LUMGUKE-161568 format. One record per residue (C-alpha): residue in one letter; residue number from 1; z, x, y. Coordinates in Angstrom, 2 decimals. Each point is the difference from the previous one (the first is absolute). Layout:
N
a  NUM  Z  X  Y
...
This chain:
503
m  1  -16.11  38.40  4.17
q  2  -1.78  -2.48  2.44
n  3  -3.43  -0.95  -1.12
a  4  -2.87  0.72  2.47
i  5  -0.36  -2.78  2.67
s  6  -3.02  -2.03  0.36
e  7  -2.42  -0.12  3.10
q  8  1.59  -3.30  1.12
e  9  3.54  1.30  -0.37
r  10  -0.95  3.12  2.11
i  11  -1.46  -2.20  2.77
r  12  3.24  -2.14  0.01
r  13  2.13  3.05  0.43
e  14  -2.24  1.20  2.80
c  15  0.75  -3.61  1.70
l  16  3.65  0.60  -0.56
n  17  -0.05  3.27  1.76
q  18  -1.99  -1.60  2.89
l  19  2.63  -2.94  0.29
l  20  2.72  2.65  0.36
e  21  -1.98  1.75  2.77
l  22  -0.27  -3.35  1.81
g  23  3.75  -0.44  -0.32
v  24  -0.24  -2.90  -2.50
k  25  2.63  0.23  -2.62
p  26  -1.52  -0.56  -3.38
y  27  3.27  -0.78  -1.68
p  28  2.45  -1.24  2.55
a  29  3.63  -0.36  -0.60
e  30  0.97  -2.76  2.26
l  31  0.56  -3.70  -1.12
y  32  -3.15  -2.37  0.29
d  33  1.37  -3.50  0.19
v  34  -2.18  -2.31  -1.88
n  35  0.54  -3.71  0.69
t  36  -2.43  -1.78  -2.39
t  37  -2.52  0.31  -2.77
s  38  -3.61  -0.81  -0.56
k  39  0.86  -3.08  -2.05
k  40  2.53  -1.60  2.58
i  41  -2.47  0.61  2.70
k  42  -2.65  -2.14  -1.77
e  43  2.52  -2.65  -0.98
k  44  1.30  -0.29  3.64
f  45  -3.30  0.30  1.92
e  46  -0.72  -3.80  0.42
k  47  3.53  -0.74  1.11
e  48  0.59  3.10  2.29
k  49  -3.40  0.96  1.61
g  50  0.16  3.14  2.12
l  51  2.77  1.40  -2.11
e  52  1.18  3.48  0.93
v  53  0.49  2.17  -2.96
v  54  0.86  3.44  -1.20
v  55  -1.35  0.95  -3.45
a  56  -0.58  3.16  -2.19
g  57  -2.20  0.82  -2.94
r  58  -2.89  2.16  -1.31
i  59  -3.42  -0.01  1.45
m  60  -2.26  -1.17  -2.74
s  61  -3.37  -0.30  1.89
r  62  -1.45  0.65  3.51
r  63  -2.93  -1.21  2.08
i  64  -0.54  2.35  3.02
m  65  -2.08  -1.72  2.62
g  66  -0.05  1.82  3.46
k  67  3.09  -1.08  2.01
a  68  1.11  -2.77  -2.33
s  69  0.66  0.26  -3.78
f  70  1.55  -1.70  -2.99
m  71  2.05  1.36  -2.80
e  72  1.70  -1.63  -2.97
l  73  3.82  0.59  -0.38
q  74  1.65  -0.40  -3.25
d  75  3.81  -0.48  -0.35
h  76  2.19  -0.85  -2.82
e  77  -0.99  -3.69  0.18
g  78  -3.77  0.08  0.54
k  79  -2.52  0.83  2.46
i  80  -0.96  -0.87  3.70
q  81  -2.77  0.84  2.35
v  82  0.87  2.00  3.12
y  83  -2.17  -0.02  3.15
v  84  -0.01  3.11  1.88
n  85  -1.13  0.06  3.67
r  86  -0.11  3.46  1.82
d  87  1.15  -1.42  3.21
e  88  3.03  -1.89  -1.63
i  89  1.50  3.05  -1.75
c  90  -0.68  2.73  2.57
v  91  1.94  0.56  3.26
g  92  -1.96  0.32  3.21
e  93  -2.78  2.62  -0.34
d  94  1.23  1.73  -2.88
k  95  -1.97  -1.16  -2.85
t  96  1.28  2.50  -2.59
m  97  1.77  -2.49  -2.41
y  98  -3.30  -1.85  -0.53
n  99  -2.81  2.56  0.37
q  100  1.81  2.95  -1.66
v  101  2.68  -1.45  -2.21
f  102  -1.17  -3.32  -1.23
k  103  -3.75  0.77  -0.27
k  104  0.22  3.46  -1.28
l  105  3.26  1.03  -1.35
l  106  1.34  -3.08  -1.88
d  107  -1.27  -0.63  -3.53
i  108  -0.05  -2.63  -2.63
g  109  3.50  0.31  -1.71
d  110  1.91  1.00  3.19
i  111  3.17  -2.10  0.50
v  112  0.23  -1.38  3.61
g  113  2.19  -2.35  1.97
i  114  -1.77  -2.85  2.04
s  115  1.45  -1.99  2.87
g  116  -2.04  -2.70  1.45
t  117  -1.01  -3.81  0.25
v  118  -1.09  -2.18  -2.91
f  119  -3.42  -1.79  0.58
k  120  -2.88  -1.44  -1.71
t  121  -3.49  1.62  0.25
q  122  -3.10  -2.00  0.46
v  123  -0.67  -0.06  -3.85
g  124  3.48  -1.55  -0.47
e  125  1.90  3.15  -1.22
i  126  3.55  0.14  0.96
s  127  0.42  3.47  1.46
i  128  2.36  2.19  2.28
k  129  -1.45  1.30  3.31
a  130  1.77  3.31  0.30
n  131  1.69  1.15  3.33
n  132  1.51  3.18  -1.78
i  133  -0.72  2.01  -3.10
k  134  2.54  2.61  -1.39
l  135  -0.77  2.56  -2.76
l  136  2.95  -0.17  -2.50
a  137  -1.44  2.03  -2.89
k  138  -3.31  2.01  -0.18
s  139  -1.65  -0.34  -3.54
l  140  -1.28  3.34  -1.27
r  141  -1.93  -1.16  -2.87
p  142  -2.75  -2.78  0.01
l  143  0.62  -3.31  -1.69
p  144  -2.17  -0.81  -3.06
l  145  -1.29  -3.25  1.55
p  146  -2.73  -1.95  -1.88
k  147  -3.43  -0.15  1.69
k  148  -2.71  -2.55  -0.39
d  149  -3.71  0.87  0.10
s  150  -2.81  -2.14  1.39
e  151  -0.42  -1.65  -3.32
g  152  3.81  -0.91  -0.30
n  153  0.88  2.45  -2.51
i  154  3.58  1.52  0.35
y  155  0.51  3.70  -0.60
d  156  2.70  2.62  0.76
a  157  2.82  -2.59  -0.77
f  158  3.26  1.43  -1.05
t  159  -0.23  -1.14  -3.67
d  160  0.55  2.86  -2.22
t  161  3.02  -1.08  -2.22
e  162  1.70  3.40  -0.16
k  163  -0.26  0.79  3.79
r  164  1.34  -3.61  0.80
y  165  3.04  0.66  -2.21
r  166  0.58  3.47  1.11
q  167  -0.61  -0.80  3.77
r  168  1.56  -3.33  0.13
y  169  0.56  0.47  3.71
v  170  -3.75  0.02  0.66
d  171  -0.53  -2.74  -2.53
l  172  2.27  -2.29  1.94
i  173  -1.75  0.79  3.15
v  174  -3.52  -0.60  -0.88
n  175  0.38  -2.60  -2.91
p  176  2.02  -2.90  1.57
d  177  0.31  -2.03  -3.14
v  178  2.20  2.70  -1.63
k  179  2.63  -0.67  2.66
e  180  0.21  -3.58  -1.18
v  181  0.70  0.99  -3.57
f  182  3.09  2.11  1.06
i  183  1.21  -2.82  2.40
k  184  -0.23  -2.50  -3.02
r  185  1.82  2.44  -2.19
t  186  2.97  -0.01  2.70
k  187  0.01  -3.69  0.03
i  188  0.40  -0.14  -3.65
t  189  3.19  2.28  0.01
n  190  1.22  -1.81  3.04
t  191  -0.39  -3.45  -1.78
m  192  1.77  1.41  -3.17
r  193  2.85  1.48  2.13
t  194  0.44  -3.24  1.77
f  195  -0.07  -2.10  -2.98
l  196  2.66  2.03  -1.74
n  197  2.28  0.20  3.15
e  198  -0.16  -3.66  0.13
k  199  1.45  -0.28  -3.34
g  200  2.87  2.23  0.93
y  201  -1.07  3.22  -1.82
l  202  0.98  3.41  1.37
e  203  -2.62  2.63  0.78
v  204  1.32  3.34  -1.09
e  205  -1.15  3.59  -0.62
t  206  0.39  2.20  -2.93
p  207  -0.69  3.76  -0.77
i  208  -3.51  1.28  -0.15
l  209  1.20  3.24  -1.46
q  210  1.71  -0.63  -3.43
p  211  1.64  2.25  -2.48
l  212  -1.33  -2.20  -2.87
y  213  -3.26  -2.02  0.46
g  214  0.29  -3.46  -1.65
g  215  -0.95  -3.67  0.50
a  216  -3.57  0.22  -1.31
a  217  -2.02  1.66  -2.51
a  218  -1.93  2.73  2.08
r  219  -0.22  3.73  0.53
p  220  2.10  1.25  2.99
f  221  -0.69  2.66  2.58
k  222  2.57  2.91  -0.08
t  223  1.58  1.72  2.97
r  224  2.91  2.32  0.49
h  225  3.04  -0.09  2.35
n  226  0.85  3.54  0.95
t  227  3.67  -0.61  1.25
l  228  0.92  -2.01  -2.89
d  229  -2.02  2.20  -2.42
m  230  -1.25  -2.80  -1.98
e  231  -3.21  -1.75  -1.15
l  232  -0.69  -3.34  1.58
y  233  -2.76  -2.67  -0.49
l  234  -1.88  -2.15  2.51
r  235  0.84  -3.55  -1.25
i  236  -2.29  -1.77  -2.09
a  237  2.15  -3.22  0.71
n  238  3.09  -1.14  1.60
e  239  0.90  -2.64  -2.64
l  240  3.17  1.95  -1.37
y  241  1.56  0.50  3.39
l  242  -0.58  -3.44  0.99
k  243  1.82  -1.26  -3.03
r  244  2.94  2.23  0.68
l  245  0.25  -2.06  3.32
i  246  0.00  -3.23  -1.96
v  247  2.88  1.59  -2.12
g  248  1.72  0.93  3.27
g  249  0.13  -3.67  0.95
f  250  -3.16  -0.75  2.04
d  251  -1.61  -3.32  -1.22
g  252  -3.43  0.77  1.26
v  253  -1.64  3.21  1.06
y  254  -3.56  1.10  0.83
e  255  -1.79  3.04  1.06
f  256  -3.60  0.75  1.14
s  257  -0.22  3.46  -1.61
k  258  -2.37  2.99  -0.23
d  259  -0.37  0.98  -3.44
f  260  -1.75  2.88  -1.58
r  261  -1.57  0.55  -3.47
n  262  -1.71  3.16  -0.98
e  263  -2.88  -1.57  -1.95
g  264  -3.68  -0.67  0.18
m  265  -1.72  -1.22  3.23
s  266  -2.45  -3.01  0.12
r  267  -0.93  -2.90  2.21
f  268  3.09  -1.76  -1.28
h  269  2.35  3.08  -0.02
n  270  1.25  2.46  2.71
p  271  2.83  2.40  -0.72
e  272  1.99  -1.29  2.95
f  273  0.26  -3.86  0.34
t  274  2.11  -2.67  1.23
q  275  1.89  -2.60  -2.06
m  276  2.62  -2.53  0.88
e  277  2.74  -0.32  -2.51
l  278  2.53  -3.00  0.09
y  279  3.14  -0.64  -2.04
v  280  1.93  -3.21  0.06
a  281  3.25  -0.61  -2.10
y  282  0.39  -3.14  -2.10
k  283  -3.53  -0.69  -0.36
d  284  -2.66  0.65  -2.66
y  285  -3.65  0.72  -0.37
n  286  -0.91  -3.68  -0.15
w  287  1.59  -0.34  3.53
m  288  -1.78  3.03  1.24
m  289  -3.32  -1.46  -1.06
s  290  0.32  -2.88  2.19
l  291  1.19  2.35  2.90
v  292  -3.24  2.21  -0.40
e  293  -2.20  -3.02  0.12
e  294  1.63  -1.39  3.21
m  295  0.20  3.42  1.67
v  296  -3.62  0.88  -0.85
e  297  -1.35  -3.42  0.92
r  298  1.78  0.35  3.44
v  299  -1.62  3.43  0.54
a  300  -3.49  -1.72  -0.53
l  301  0.93  -2.88  2.29
d  302  1.35  2.35  2.88
i  303  -3.19  2.18  -0.02
y  304  -2.64  -2.61  -0.60
g  305  1.53  -3.36  0.46
k  306  -1.05  -0.96  -3.47
t  307  0.66  0.89  -3.61
e  308  -3.61  0.70  -1.01
i  309  -1.24  3.49  0.71
q  310  -3.47  1.56  -0.69
v  311  0.48  3.32  -1.95
g  312  -3.66  1.43  -1.07
e  313  -1.75  -2.72  -1.79
h  314  3.17  -1.94  -0.65
t  315  1.91  -2.70  1.77
i  316  3.61  0.59  -0.83
n  317  2.53  -2.74  0.47
f  318  3.62  1.04  0.48
k  319  1.29  -3.64  -0.02
k  320  3.10  -0.39  -2.41
p  321  0.38  -0.40  -2.81
w  322  -2.02  2.75  -1.65
q  323  -1.28  0.22  -3.43
r  324  2.40  1.47  -2.66
y  325  -0.64  1.81  -3.45
s  326  2.22  1.97  -2.13
m  327  -1.03  3.46  -0.88
y  328  -0.76  -0.91  -3.47
e  329  -1.95  -3.12  0.99
v  330  -2.28  1.66  2.64
i  331  -1.06  2.77  -2.45
e  332  -0.75  -2.58  -2.74
h  333  -1.83  -2.19  2.57
f  334  -2.41  2.92  1.00
t  335  -0.25  2.01  -3.28
g  336  0.43  -2.62  -2.62
v  337  2.71  2.15  -1.76
d  338  3.72  -0.97  -0.37
i  339  1.87  3.21  0.35
s  340  3.48  -1.42  0.12
t  341  1.16  1.01  -3.46
m  342  -1.99  3.40  -0.10
d  343  1.82  3.36  -0.46
e  344  -0.99  3.37  1.67
k  345  -2.53  0.72  -2.67
e  346  -1.69  -3.40  -0.04
l  347  -0.21  0.13  3.72
k  348  -1.69  3.18  -0.01
d  349  -2.48  -1.08  -2.57
t  350  -0.56  -3.26  2.12
a  351  -0.45  1.89  3.06
k  352  -2.89  2.14  -1.52
k  353  -1.62  -3.16  -1.44
i  354  -0.11  -1.80  3.28
g  355  -1.17  3.21  1.99
v  356  3.24  0.94  1.67
t  357  0.44  3.73  0.93
i  358  3.55  1.31  -1.15
d  359  1.60  3.20  -0.65
k  360  2.49  1.14  -2.79
s  361  2.99  0.11  2.48
m  362  -0.18  -3.76  0.62
g  363  2.89  -1.93  -1.73
r  364  -0.03  -3.71  -0.59
g  365  0.48  -0.95  3.69
k  366  -2.65  2.21  1.35
l  367  -2.55  -1.20  -2.47
i  368  0.50  -3.56  1.00
d  369  -0.22  0.94  3.67
e  370  -3.14  1.73  -0.74
i  371  -1.49  -2.94  -1.81
f  372  1.02  -2.21  2.96
g  373  -1.32  2.23  2.59
q  374  -3.28  0.69  -1.41
k  375  -0.76  -3.49  -1.57
c  376  1.75  -2.56  2.34
e  377  1.27  1.22  3.27
g  378  -3.52  0.22  1.63
k  379  -0.97  -3.59  -1.04
l  380  3.27  -1.57  1.82
i  381  -1.60  -0.91  3.52
q  382  2.12  -2.84  1.21
p  383  3.72  0.80  0.38
t  384  1.56  0.05  -3.52
f  385  3.43  0.81  -1.45
i  386  0.07  1.98  -3.20
t  387  3.45  -0.46  -1.49
d  388  2.28  0.81  -2.92
y  389  -0.95  3.59  -0.70
p  390  0.64  1.78  -3.27
l  391  3.44  1.97  -0.01
e  392  -1.55  3.39  -0.26
m  393  -1.84  -0.38  3.32
s  394  2.97  -0.79  2.13
p  395  3.02  2.38  -0.31
l  396  1.68  -1.55  3.06
a  397  -0.51  -3.73  -0.67
k  398  2.47  -2.47  -1.84
k  399  -0.81  -1.02  -3.43
h  400  -1.54  -3.42  -0.15
r  401  2.35  -2.91  -0.42
k  402  -2.10  -1.88  -2.68
h  403  -2.56  2.41  -1.43
k  404  1.03  3.13  -1.99
g  405  -1.84  3.18  0.88
l  406  -0.96  -1.21  3.41
v  407  1.53  0.63  3.51
e  408  0.19  -2.29  3.04
r  409  -2.64  1.58  2.10
f  410  -3.01  -0.96  1.86
e  411  -2.97  1.52  1.90
a  412  -2.10  -1.71  2.46
v  413  -3.59  0.72  -0.29
c  414  -2.69  -0.84  2.52
n  415  -3.78  0.97  0.48
g  416  0.36  1.84  -3.12
k  417  3.02  2.36  0.80
e  418  3.82  -0.21  -0.06
i  419  1.66  -0.69  3.28
c  420  3.49  -0.36  -1.07
n  421  2.59  0.74  -2.86
a  422  3.17  -1.89  -0.53
f  423  2.97  -0.42  -2.46
s  424  3.11  -1.66  -0.76
e  425  1.72  3.18  0.23
l  426  1.71  1.67  -2.74
n  427  3.82  0.18  0.67
d  428  1.43  0.94  -3.25
p  429  0.95  3.72  0.20
i  430  -0.07  0.56  -3.60
d  431  -3.30  -1.50  -0.57
q  432  -1.37  1.96  3.04
r  433  1.29  3.38  -1.44
a  434  -1.74  -0.89  -3.28
r  435  -3.20  -0.83  1.93
f  436  0.15  3.29  1.78
e  437  0.51  1.93  -3.07
q  438  -3.14  -1.58  -1.52
q  439  -1.90  1.00  3.04
l  440  1.32  3.69  -0.66
e  441  -1.67  -0.21  -3.52
l  442  -3.21  -1.09  1.54
e  443  0.10  3.21  2.34
k  444  0.48  2.03  -3.06
r  445  -3.20  -1.54  -1.38
g  446  -1.96  1.06  3.20
d  447  0.52  -3.03  2.14
k  448  -0.02  1.68  3.53
e  449  0.93  -3.37  1.58
a  450  3.10  -0.87  -1.96
m  451  3.29  -0.55  2.00
l  452  2.82  2.35  0.04
l  453  3.60  -0.95  -0.99
d  454  1.90  -0.59  3.31
e  455  3.63  0.43  -0.76
d  456  1.23  -1.15  3.48
f  457  -2.08  -3.13  -0.32
i  458  1.48  -0.89  -3.21
r  459  3.42  0.66  1.36
s  460  -0.73  -2.42  2.75
l  461  -0.91  -2.64  -2.46
e  462  3.24  0.66  -1.77
y  463  1.86  -1.45  2.98
g  464  -1.95  -3.02  -0.45
m  465  -3.17  -1.25  1.62
p  466  -0.49  -3.81  0.27
p  467  -3.15  -1.73  -1.41
t  468  -2.80  1.16  2.37
a  469  -3.59  -0.63  0.41
g  470  -2.18  2.96  1.30
l  471  -3.39  0.34  1.45
g  472  -2.28  2.83  1.11
i  473  -3.13  -1.30  1.94
g  474  -2.84  2.71  0.89
i  475  -0.72  -0.41  3.72
d  476  -3.02  1.99  -0.19
r  477  -1.63  -2.11  -2.91
l  478  1.09  -3.21  2.04
a  479  -1.72  1.25  3.15
m  480  -3.10  0.89  -1.99
i  481  -0.36  -3.65  -1.01
m  482  1.17  -1.61  3.14
t  483  -2.59  2.14  2.14
n  484  -2.79  -0.17  -2.57
s  485  0.02  3.80  -0.23
k  486  -1.71  1.74  -3.15
s  487  2.19  3.11  -0.06
i  488  3.73  0.85  0.63
q  489  -1.21  2.68  2.30
d  490  -1.38  -2.76  2.34
v  491  3.67  -1.44  0.55
l  492  1.63  3.54  0.38
f  493  -0.30  1.49  3.62
f  494  0.14  3.71  -1.56
p  495  -0.85  -0.34  -3.84
q  496  0.55  3.40  -1.96
m  497  -3.14  2.05  -0.07
k  498  -1.15  3.29  -1.48
p  499  0.19  3.03  2.20
e  500  -2.75  0.06  2.59
k  501  -2.76  2.44  -0.53
n  502  -0.81  2.40  2.76
e  503  -3.70  -0.09  1.04
C-alpha cells in the first residue's frame, strides 16, 4: 500500500495537473535531440563563443527575479548555469511559458531540455542564454538537497547510509562524488578486459545456474527448475566450468562473473559479488603472480596516472614487484609461532593460546586459515603475495613441486584484505577425486563450506587438462581500494539490503 504523501508531494501533483490543463505534456514521448554536455560547453567556450547548444538535465536550483531568472542544470557530466529571460522564451504576447510554467509550475528536480546560446556572465560564469525550455519529466518528489544556514552549517544533506544504499538513484543525483566511484569501477574492468584481450585470451560465459556448486569453499543459494524438476544452485564460482574449457582446447579463457554466496554480510562481503576468473594453459602460479602485478599496476596507472594511491591513512604503491611471504612465514612473522609441523590438535591448542576463535568442525586447513585471517591478514597493507598454502586448505590446487604437504597457491592481500586467489591448477584426476572425498569427510563433520564431489569435472580431467594457472580476482574488493571506499556497499550500485520497513 502506498504511504501517505507529504505536503510538498501534494503540491507537485497539483502542479502536474495544472500543466496538463495548460496543454504542457509532463512526460512527452518525442525525441529530444541533445547535441552537447555541460562539460563540453565549458571546454569549447573560448574557441567557439556564441555557440548554439541543445542540452538536457535536471534543475538543481533556481533564482526567480521578475522577468529574468537563473537556474542550475545538471546533466551526466556536471552542472551549468542557464539564464532565462521572459521575452526570449515566450512568443509574442503569450507569456504563459515564463509566467505560469517556468516561474510557478517547474520545480527543482524536474528534467528539462534547453536550447540557447552560450555566453559568459558579468561575473565570469559560462552560461546558456535559453531561447526554449521544454519539460521532459516532472519530478513528483522533492530532492533531499543540502542547505546552508547563515553560519555556514550544512543540514538536510542526503547522508544517511541506509537511505543512500537503498535509494541509489537519489544518491547519484545529489552526491556527485558517488558517480565518480562507479565511473572508476568501470575503468577498472575496462582496463583489465583490454589487458587480457591484448594477450589473446578469450572472454567467455559459463552457467550461473549449476547442478553442483564448486570452485570455492562457500555456502550456496538454492533454487529449483520446475520443468527439469531438479534442484539447482547459484554459482559460488565459475572455476570448474572454465577449466573444462581448457580441457576442450582453449589456451586462455576469462570471465567477469556474478557469483553468489549464502553467507554473512559485512563491509567486505555482499552475497552477490563480481569476480574475474582467468585460466591459462601451460603456465604456473609463479607466472600468474607476475601477470597480477602487471595487470593491477596498469589499472592504477590508467585511473590515476601513477602507482601510488591514498587509501584511508595509507599510501599504497602498486608498482611491481610486490612483497612475497609463504603462509607459514607470514604466520610466524606476526605471531612468533612456527606452525609448519603442527597437527590438528596442536593447531587448536595454539589457536586458543594466541586468541584465535575457532570451532570444532574446523580441520587443519581451516584452522590455519583462521590463524592467518585473525592474526596476519589485517596487518598486510601494501600489496603482498601469500604463497605455498597447506594441502588441506586448497582442494583444487596442485601439490607443491618441492615442499611436501603444501600446494602451489597464492593470494594477494592489500589494505588488510584478500583481493585475489590463484593456483597452479590440479590436473591429476586421481588426486582430484581423493581431494573431493576429503572434502566430503569435512562436510560430515559439520563444515558447511566443504566442496561437493563433481563427477563430470573429474571426467573432464580424465580426458587430460594441460598444466594450467588459474586466477580469481575480486572486482568489488579491488574497486574499494582503487576508489578509497570504506565499504563494499559503496562500490555496488544496489547492495543487498534487509526489507524496507513501512513507516
